[in-house]
N, C-alpha and C positions, 0 to 999 in steps of 0.2 A: 481703194486704188494701190495697186502695188507701186511701191517707190522705184524711181530710177536707179539701176545700178551700174549701168555702164560697163565698158570693157577696164582689165586691169591697167591698161596704158591711159585710158578717159580719165580714171580716178587717181593716177600719179602713182601707180603702183605697177609701173611696166617692166622693160626688161633689166633697166638699171638699178631699180629698186630690190630687184628679185636677186640680181649677182650681188648687191650689197648684203642683203640679208644672209645668202649662202655661205657669202665670205665670214661673216660675224658667227654664224652658227658652227662652222669648222673650226675656228679660231677660239670657240669657247671651250674652257677646260671644264671636265668633268665636275659637277657639284657647284658651279656658278650660281649664285641667288639669282632668283626671277625678280624683274625689276617691279612687279606689282604685289606679289604675296610674300616673298624673300625665301620660299621654299628652295631646296637646290634642284637644278635642273641638269638632267642627263641626255645625252646625245640620242637615245632611242625614244624620247618624249617628244610630242608635238610642240615645237618652239617658233615663235614668231617674232620679228622685229616690230617693236612697239614705239609709236610717236609718243614721248614723254609728255609733250603738248598735242593734246587732240587736234587732229586737222581741222576739224568743225571749227575750231577757236581759233585758228591761224598757225597751227604749228606744221605746216607743209614740209618746211626744210629743217625743222628744229630739231633738237636732240632725240636720239632714239636708243633703245636699248632692247635687250633681249628679254621675252616673256614666254610663259606657258601659253599656248594658244587658248587654252579655257579663261585664264587670266585677263589676256588682251581683249579678248571679245565680250568677256562680262563687263569690263569697264566701259568699253563702246555702248553696249546696251544699258548700261546704268546711266550714262552721259545722256544719252538719246532719250530716255524716259525721262530725264529732268528737265532737258529742252523743251520737250513735247509735253509736258505736264499741265493739265488745263485746258487745252486747246479742245475745241468743239471737234467731232469727227464730221468728217464731209459727205461720207457716205455710210447708210445704214446697213447695218450687217444682216445679211439673210442666211437663214439655214437651207441648207441642202436637203429635202426631202425626196424620198423615192416614191 
């Protein structure tokens, strides 16, 4: 069963969040360190606004910082795997056969 994703506004990432993200990316100096990996970030790279306290753990309005898109999404995937580790699957996987 696919997880519910919702719109960006429903997930708390609507127009206000996107404006804040854009402002921070424009104000970022070249070579600023990533909040996750510490490597320098440059304007031509994919950069996202990252919740330092994950939203799943109550960090909706908490502190934010800029991070590489890869680093931000990797951190989210790692957290999701830790939170759901050991839970039984509700649906059996089926193979698509031709």
